[in-house]
N, C-alpha and C positions, 0 to 999 in steps of 0.2 A: 602167595595169597593167604589170607587168614580171615576166618569168619567168626563173629561173636554175636551174642544176643544181649542187647542193652539190659533187658529185664533180669538177666542172669548175673549181672555185675552187682557187687556189694553197694548198698546205698549208704551214703554218709550224711549225717544230720549236722547242719551248721547253725550258727546263731540266727535267730529270727525265723526259724522254721524252714529255711532254705535247705534243699536236699540236692545231692549230686551223685552221679555215677561216673567213674573215670576209667578209660581204657587207653593204654599206650602201646604203640607198635612202631619200631624204628624211629623216625624223626617226627612222628605225629602223636598228638595227645587229643583224645576226643572226650568231651565232658557234656553230659546231659545235666542241665540245671532245672530244678522245679522250684518256683518261687510262689509263696502264698500271697494273696492280696495284701498290699501295703508293705511288703518286704523291701528292705534296702540292703544293698551289698556295698560295703565301704569302698572309697576310692583307693586304688592300689595301682601298681605297675609291675611289669615283668618283662624279661628279655625276649619273650616269645612274641611273634606276630599272632594275632587272634582274628578269627572269623566267627561271627555269631549269627545263627539263623533262628528266628523266632518261629516256633511251630504252633504255639497257641497263646492267646492273650496279647497284652500290650506291655512293652518294656521300654523304659527310658534310660539311655546311657547318659552319664553325666561326666563333667570334667571339673577340676578345681576352679577353673575360670568361669564357671556358670553355664557352659555350653550344654545343650540338651539335644539328644537325638532320639526321637520317638520311633519305635519299630512295632509293626504288627505282624500277623501271620504271613509267612512267605517272604518277609523282608530280611535283608542281610546287612550287617555292619562289619567293617574292617577296622581293626585297631592296630596301629603301628607298634612296633617293639618300643618299650619304655614310655609309652603314652599313658599318663595317668587317667584312670577312668573308674567309674562306679556304675551302679544300676539301681533304679527305683521301679517298683511295680505300683502303678496307680491302684487304689483300693475301690474306686468308684464303680468298677465293673464287677467286683466280687469274684473274679475267676483266677485260677492258678495260671501262671505263665510257665511255659515249657520252652527251653532253648537247647540247641545243639551247638557246641563251641569246638572249634578246631584250633589247636595251638601248634606252632612249629618254631623252634624245636620244643620238645616237651619241657615244661617248667620244673625247676629243681624243687620249688616249694609251692604249695597250693595256697592261695589266699583264702581267708575266711575260716580256716579250720585249724 
């Protein structure tokens, strides 16, 4: 077993004011994302399966085909390996969005940075 404190991890600043903290252990990668109102994360894909939990705010996951999946606090999305997806934060609420994301296996390259 291993314990860590998310707040103790280095915070990385990405384009558009998006911030993330990353922890890896074995076959798992955990990422905390913080999105400002109106932020957009470009469509990308990766070989890892992804589970996204929204802790605060509202997040819209998007696909190149125009599909939209809106998530609020306590809701979870599963993204299959190699499934193209992006994210949009509506700016009408004016609040930061916080998510926890689990990837397996850990990604070789992180998008957005």
